[in-house]
C-alpha positions in Angstrom: 5.0 10.2 10.0 2.0 12.3 9.2 2.8 15.6 7.5 0.8 18.8 7.8 -0.8 20.4 4.8 1.7 23.3 5.0 4.6 20.8 5.1 3.3 19.0 2.0 2.8 22.3 0.1 6.3 23.5 1.0 7.6 20.2 -0.5 5.7 20.8 -3.7 2.8 18.5 -3.1 -0.7 19.4 -4.5 -4.0 17.8 -3.7 -5.2 15.8 -6.7 -8.3 13.9 -5.4 -10.0 12.1 -2.6 -11.0 8.5 -3.3 -10.8 4.9 -2.2 -11.3 1.3 -3.2 -10.8 0.1 -6.8 -10.8 3.7 -8.0 -7.8 4.5 -5.8 -5.9 1.6 -7.3 -6.6 2.6 -10.9 -5.7 6.2 -10.1 -2.4 5.2 -8.5 -1.5 3.0 -11.6 -2.2 5.9 -13.9 0.0 8.3 -11.9 2.8 5.8 -11.8 2.6 5.3 -15.6 2.7 9.1 -16.0 5.8 9.4 -13.8 4.0 11.3 -11.1 5.0 10.8 -7.4 2.1 10.1 -5.0 1.6 10.7 -1.2 -1.5 9.2 0.4 -3.2 10.5 3.5 -6.0 8.6 5.1 -9.1 10.7 5.9 -12.3 10.2 7.8 -15.6 10.6 5.9 -16.5 13.7 7.8 -13.3 15.4 6.7 -14.1 15.1 3.0 -16.7 17.8 2.7 -18.7 15.9 0.1 -20.8 12.8 -0.3 -19.1 9.8 1.1 -22.1 7.4 1.2 -20.6 4.9 -1.3 -17.3 4.7 0.6 -19.0 4.3 3.9 -21.5 1.7 2.5 -18.6 -0.3 1.0 -16.6 0.0 4.2 -13.7 1.5 2.2 -10.8 3.6 3.5 -10.8 7.0 2.0 -7.5 8.7 1.0 -6.5 12.2 0.0 -4.1 11.9 -2.9 -1.2 14.4 -3.2 0.9 14.5 -6.3 4.2 16.0 -7.6 6.5 15.2 -10.5 9.6 13.2 -9.8 12.7 15.3 -10.0 14.2 15.3 -13.5 
């Protein structure tokens, strides 16, 4: 189920970054080590608003990463 940005914000999610490939994997590992919950949303290059040439050239899927702390 895909959630809207408003639904995610209401649940306490915040946009952390947009990335893909090996950098995505490293980022997810770090968030896990820090105890930060992650929600991924696949995005198209034209949705990113920045340079996506490297992602496109590498045929990588781009994700928007949302984060929030696990409940204590």
